[in-house]
C-alpha positions as CSV (number, residue, x, y, z in Angstrom):
1,M,159.4,48.8,61.9
2,K,161.9,47.7,64.5
3,T,162.6,51.2,65.8
4,K,160.1,53.1,67.9
5,H,161.4,56.6,67.1
6,V,162.9,58.1,63.9
7,I,165.5,60.6,65.0
8,D,167.9,59.7,62.2
9,L,167.2,57.6,59.1
10,D,170.2,55.5,60.2
11,S,167.8,53.8,62.6
12,L,166.1,52.2,59.6
13,S,167.5,49.3,57.7
14,T,167.9,49.6,53.9
15,E,165.0,47.1,53.6
16,E,162.8,49.2,55.8
17,L,163.7,52.4,53.9
18,M,162.8,50.8,50.6
19,E,159.5,49.5,52.1
20,I,158.6,53.2,53.0
21,I,159.6,54.4,49.5
22,E,157.4,51.7,47.9
23,L,154.5,52.4,50.2
24,A,154.8,56.2,49.4
25,N,154.5,55.3,45.7
26,D,151.5,53.0,46.3
27,I,149.7,55.8,48.2
28,R,150.6,58.3,45.4
29,Q,149.0,56.0,42.8
30,A,145.8,55.3,44.8
31,P,145.4,57.8,47.7
32,Q,141.7,56.9,48.2
33,E,142.7,53.5,49.4
34,Y,144.5,54.9,52.4
35,S,142.0,57.7,53.4
36,D,140.9,56.0,56.7
37,V,144.0,54.0,57.8
38,C,144.7,56.5,60.7
39,K,141.1,57.1,61.7
40,G,141.0,57.7,65.4
41,K,144.8,58.4,65.6
42,I,146.3,61.8,66.7
43,L,149.5,63.4,65.4
44,A,151.0,66.1,67.6
45,T,153.2,68.7,65.8
46,L,155.5,70.5,68.2
47,F,157.2,73.2,66.2
48,Y,159.6,75.3,68.3
49,E,161.0,76.8,65.1
50,P,159.3,78.3,62.0
51,S,158.3,76.0,59.2
52,T,156.0,76.0,56.2
53,R,156.5,72.8,54.1
54,T,157.5,70.4,56.9
55,Q,154.7,71.4,59.2
56,M,152.0,71.5,56.5
57,S,153.3,68.3,55.0
58,F,152.9,66.5,58.2
59,K,149.5,67.9,58.9
60,T,148.3,67.2,55.4
61,A,149.7,63.7,55.5
62,M,147.8,62.9,58.7
63,L,144.6,64.4,57.5
64,R,144.7,62.5,54.2
65,L,145.2,59.3,56.2
66,G,142.0,60.1,58.2
67,G,143.7,61.1,61.4
68,N,143.6,64.2,63.6
69,I,146.1,66.9,64.7
70,I,147.1,68.8,67.8
71,G,150.1,70.8,68.6
72,F,151.6,74.3,68.2
73,D,153.6,76.1,65.6
74,N,154.9,78.9,67.9
75,P,156.3,78.0,71.4
76,Q,155.1,81.4,72.6
77,N,151.6,80.1,72.3
78,S,152.3,77.2,74.6
79,S,153.6,76.6,78.2
80,V,157.1,76.8,76.7
81,S,156.8,80.6,77.1
82,K,156.3,80.0,80.8
83,G,159.5,78.1,81.1
84,E,158.3,74.5,80.7
85,S,161.0,72.1,80.0
86,L,161.2,69.9,76.8
87,K,160.9,66.9,79.1
88,D,157.6,68.0,80.6
89,T,156.1,69.1,77.3
90,V,156.8,65.9,75.6
91,T,155.8,63.7,78.6
92,V,152.4,65.4,78.6
93,V,151.8,65.5,74.8
94,G,153.0,61.9,74.5
95,G,150.0,61.0,76.7
96,Y,147.6,62.8,74.4
97,A,148.9,61.8,70.9
98,D,149.7,58.6,69.1
99,I,152.7,60.0,67.4
100,I,154.7,63.2,67.7
101,A,156.6,65.3,65.1
102,I,159.0,67.8,66.6
103,R,161.1,70.6,65.2
104,H,163.5,72.5,67.4
105,S,166.3,75.1,66.9
106,L,168.7,73.1,69.2
107,E,170.7,70.1,68.0
108,G,169.7,66.8,69.5
109,A,166.3,68.0,70.7
110,A,164.4,65.2,69.0
111,K,166.7,62.6,70.6
112,A,166.1,64.3,74.0
113,A,162.3,64.2,73.4
114,S,162.5,60.5,72.6
115,L,163.8,59.8,76.1
116,Y,160.5,60.9,77.7
117,S,157.7,60.3,75.2
118,A,155.4,57.3,75.4
119,A,154.4,58.0,71.8
120,P,156.8,57.5,68.8
121,V,158.8,60.7,68.0
122,I,159.7,61.8,64.5
123,N,162.6,64.3,64.1
124,A,161.2,67.1,61.9
125,G,164.5,69.0,62.1
126,D,166.9,69.7,65.0
127,G,168.9,72.9,64.6
128,G,171.8,72.5,62.1
129,H,172.0,68.7,62.8
130,L,169.6,66.4,61.0
131,H,166.3,66.4,59.1
132,P,165.4,62.8,58.4
133,T,162.0,63.3,56.9
134,Q,163.4,65.8,54.4
135,T,165.8,63.1,53.4
136,L,163.0,60.6,53.1
137,T,161.4,63.2,50.8
138,D,164.6,63.5,48.8
139,V,165.1,59.7,48.4
140,V,161.5,59.2,47.3
141,T,162.0,62.0,44.8
142,L,165.3,60.6,43.5
143,Y,163.9,57.0,43.2
144,N,161.0,58.3,41.1
145,E,163.0,60.8,39.0
146,K,166.2,58.9,38.5
147,G,164.9,55.3,38.9
148,T,167.7,54.4,41.3
149,L,169.5,55.3,44.5
150,D,172.8,53.8,43.4
151,N,175.9,54.9,41.4
152,M,175.1,58.7,41.2
153,T,177.3,61.7,41.4
154,I,175.5,64.0,43.8
155,G,176.5,67.7,44.1
156,L,175.5,69.5,47.3
157,C,175.8,73.3,47.2
158,G,175.6,76.1,49.7
159,D,175.5,76.0,53.5
160,L,176.9,72.5,54.1
161,K,178.0,73.3,57.6
162,N,174.5,74.2,59.0
163,G,172.4,72.4,56.5
164,R,170.7,69.6,58.4
165,T,169.1,68.4,55.1
166,V,172.6,68.0,53.6
167,H,173.9,66.0,56.6
168,S,170.9,63.6,56.6
169,L,171.1,63.1,52.8
170,I,174.8,62.3,52.8
171,K,174.4,59.9,55.7
172,T,171.6,58.0,54.0
173,M,172.9,58.0,50.4
174,S,176.3,56.8,51.7
175,H,174.6,53.4,52.4
176,F,173.8,52.9,48.7
177,K,176.5,51.5,46.4
178,G,178.6,53.6,44.1
179,N,177.4,57.1,45.2
180,R,179.9,59.9,45.0
181,F,179.5,63.4,46.5
182,V,180.7,66.7,45.3
183,L,180.7,69.3,48.1
184,I,180.3,72.8,46.8
185,S,180.8,75.5,49.4
186,T,183.0,78.2,50.8
187,P,185.8,77.0,53.2
188,E,183.7,78.4,56.1
189,L,180.6,76.4,55.2
190,T,182.0,73.0,54.5
191,V,180.4,69.9,56.0
192,P,181.2,69.0,59.7
193,Q,183.9,66.5,60.4
194,Y,181.5,63.8,61.6
195,I,179.9,63.8,58.1
196,K,183.3,63.4,56.5
197,D,184.0,60.5,58.9
198,I,180.8,58.8,57.8
199,M,181.7,59.1,54.1
200,N,185.2,57.8,54.8
201,A,183.9,54.9,56.8
202,S,181.4,53.9,54.1
203,G,184.0,54.2,51.3
204,C,182.2,57.0,49.5
205,R,184.3,59.1,47.3
206,Y,183.9,62.9,47.8
207,T,185.6,66.0,46.6
208,E,185.3,69.6,47.9
209,V,185.2,72.4,45.3
210,R,184.6,76.2,45.4
211,S,182.9,76.6,42.0
212,L,179.4,75.6,41.0
213,A,180.1,76.1,37.3
214,E,183.2,73.8,37.6
215,A,181.2,71.0,39.3
216,I,177.9,71.0,37.5
217,P,178.9,69.2,34.2
218,S,179.7,66.0,36.1
219,L,176.5,65.8,38.3
220,D,173.5,63.5,38.1
221,V,171.9,65.4,40.9
222,L,172.4,68.9,42.2
223,Y,171.1,69.6,45.7
224,M,171.0,73.4,46.2
225,T,170.6,74.9,49.7
226,R,170.2,78.4,51.0
227,I,172.7,80.2,53.2
228,Q,170.9,80.0,56.5
229,R,170.8,83.5,58.0
230,E,169.4,82.2,61.3
231,R,172.5,80.0,61.9
232,F,174.9,82.9,61.8
233,R,176.0,84.8,64.9
234,S,175.9,88.2,63.1
235,F,174.3,89.7,60.0
236,E,177.8,90.7,58.8
237,E,179.0,87.0,58.8
238,Y,175.9,86.1,56.8
239,E,176.4,88.8,54.2
240,K,179.9,87.5,53.5
241,Q,178.5,84.2,52.4
242,R,175.3,85.3,50.8
243,G,175.0,85.2,47.0
244,V,178.3,83.2,46.5
245,F,176.5,80.4,44.7
246,V,173.6,81.1,42.4
247,L,172.1,78.6,39.9
248,D,171.0,80.4,36.8
249,R,170.3,79.6,33.1
250,E,173.9,80.1,32.2
251,K,175.1,77.4,34.5
252,M,172.2,75.1,33.5
253,C,173.6,75.2,30.0
254,L,176.7,73.4,31.4
255,A,174.6,70.6,33.0
256,R,173.6,67.2,31.7
257,R,170.1,66.9,30.2
258,D,169.2,64.2,32.7
259,M,170.5,66.0,35.8
260,K,167.8,66.7,38.5
261,I,167.8,69.7,40.7
262,L,166.5,69.3,44.2
263,H,166.2,71.9,47.0
264,P,164.7,71.5,50.5
265,L,163.2,75.0,50.3
266,P,162.7,77.8,51.2
267,R,164.6,79.4,48.4
268,V,166.1,82.9,48.9
269,D,168.3,83.9,46.0
270,E,170.4,80.8,45.3
271,I,168.2,79.6,42.3
272,A,167.1,82.1,39.7
273,E,163.4,82.2,39.0
274,D,163.7,81.3,35.3
275,V,165.3,77.9,36.3
276,D,161.8,76.9,37.6
277,Y,160.7,76.4,34.0
278,D,163.5,73.9,33.2
279,D,162.2,70.4,33.2
280,R,165.2,69.3,35.3
281,A,164.0,71.4,38.2
282,K,162.2,69.1,40.6
283,Y,162.1,71.0,43.9
284,F,158.3,71.8,43.7
285,D,157.5,68.2,42.8
286,Q,159.7,67.3,45.7
287,T,157.3,68.9,48.2
288,V,154.5,66.7,46.9
289,Y,156.6,63.6,47.1
290,G,157.3,64.6,50.7
291,M,153.7,64.5,51.7
292,Y,153.4,60.9,50.4
293,A,156.7,60.0,52.1
294,R,155.4,61.3,55.5
295,M,152.1,59.4,55.0
296,A,154.0,56.2,54.5
297,L,156.3,56.9,57.5
298,I,153.4,57.6,59.8
299,M,151.6,54.4,58.7
300,K,154.7,52.3,59.3
301,M,155.5,53.8,62.7
302,L,151.9,53.3,63.9
303,E,151.7,49.7,62.8
304,N,153.2,48.3,66.0
305,A,153.6,51.4,68.1
306,D,154.9,50.8,71.6
307,R,153.2,53.1,74.1
308,K,155.7,52.5,76.9
309,P,157.9,55.4,77.8
310,M,161.7,54.9,77.5
311,P,163.4,53.5,80.6
312,R,165.4,56.0,82.5
313,V,168.8,56.7,80.8
314,A,171.9,57.1,83.0
315,D,174.9,59.2,82.3
316,T,177.7,57.5,80.4
317,H,180.3,60.1,81.2
318,S,180.8,63.1,83.5
319,V,181.8,65.6,80.8
320,R,179.4,68.1,79.4
321,C,178.9,68.6,75.6
322,S,181.0,71.5,74.4
323,N,178.6,72.4,71.6
324,P,176.6,75.5,72.7
325,N,173.9,74.6,70.2
326,C,173.3,71.1,71.8
327,I,170.1,70.6,73.6
328,S,172.0,69.2,76.6
329,Y,173.7,72.6,77.0
330,T,170.4,74.3,77.9
331,E,168.2,71.5,79.2
332,E,170.6,70.6,82.0
333,Y,168.6,67.8,83.5
334,L,169.3,65.6,80.5
335,P,171.6,62.6,81.0
336,R,175.1,63.1,79.6
337,I,175.3,60.4,77.1
338,F,178.3,59.8,74.8
339,R,179.8,57.2,72.6
340,P,183.5,56.6,72.8
341,L,185.4,57.4,69.5
342,G,188.7,56.1,70.7
343,G,191.5,57.8,72.6
344,D,190.3,60.8,74.5
345,M,187.4,61.6,72.2
346,L,183.7,61.2,72.8
347,L,180.7,61.7,70.5
348,C,177.6,63.3,72.0
349,R,174.6,61.1,71.5
350,Y,172.3,64.2,71.1
351,C,174.1,66.4,68.6
352,E,177.0,64.1,67.4
353,G,179.5,66.8,68.4
354,R,183.0,65.7,69.3
355,N,184.2,66.2,72.8
356,L,187.5,65.8,74.5
357,I,187.6,63.9,77.8
């Protein structure tokens, strides 16, 4: 792989992504042949935010490859509770481990970590921004269950504003030809503008609708997501959105027989329990595909891993990111790095938030 860190799947070429998908399938077919490929290697899992599947999937992946694990699943059990900066934590752990998987509640944290780590960094989810290894899980699932990554109508339903899995999936699937997106959400929870910009730039067609029942007959794939209580400023705001979209047997009767249902999990109340027994429901299979996807990614990243820390990065502009959920807003030592969007607009390199000069 040409890239050292995987912060966003956009850092991988289409050819590299397909190589990972094919390797994941090879591992799935003959796991015993890969049981020692990471012998003597160490994965560090730095989980600043709660996780079940992603954390366990990474750990299981490394163990099945014959490697070892260090890290924490609660920052209160680490020096973070004493006030240690992300920079210092990552610099130290990058000296212990061969590869790092980091999850954080703030957007852009994985990008920030990559500036200071000698070891390759994998973004395991940064706030409401991105979740590239979940998307890797999704595309491995789709490739196996649909036989293609092209020419599909993909419905995404629920919290599309805060859903990092949604953002990553749209960004990746927009690179494959003929895909169309149906965005099913309330007006308050529609996708961020930068995601719409990506779809527009790639020529992907998309529509925004407010009814799951209206959208479901046209879909090849339905990607359900929960309303994320932890992303709302108040319980009252969350309650206004909760339960608006529920997939049940009645709506499944409207769907195509070959439609596939995916969900990054955890589920709350957005998919009725009896849908689990429909053969179109693939969200539990998806979690197993994810383990093989992460095994393949770890192998590829360690093939030619560069142990050199990143050179010091300088500010590209004097402004401060206006997004209060951006990692640069709290870790104030971070360089202020932006990409010009034209006119008086800048894109934050950490969180992809738009900022006026």
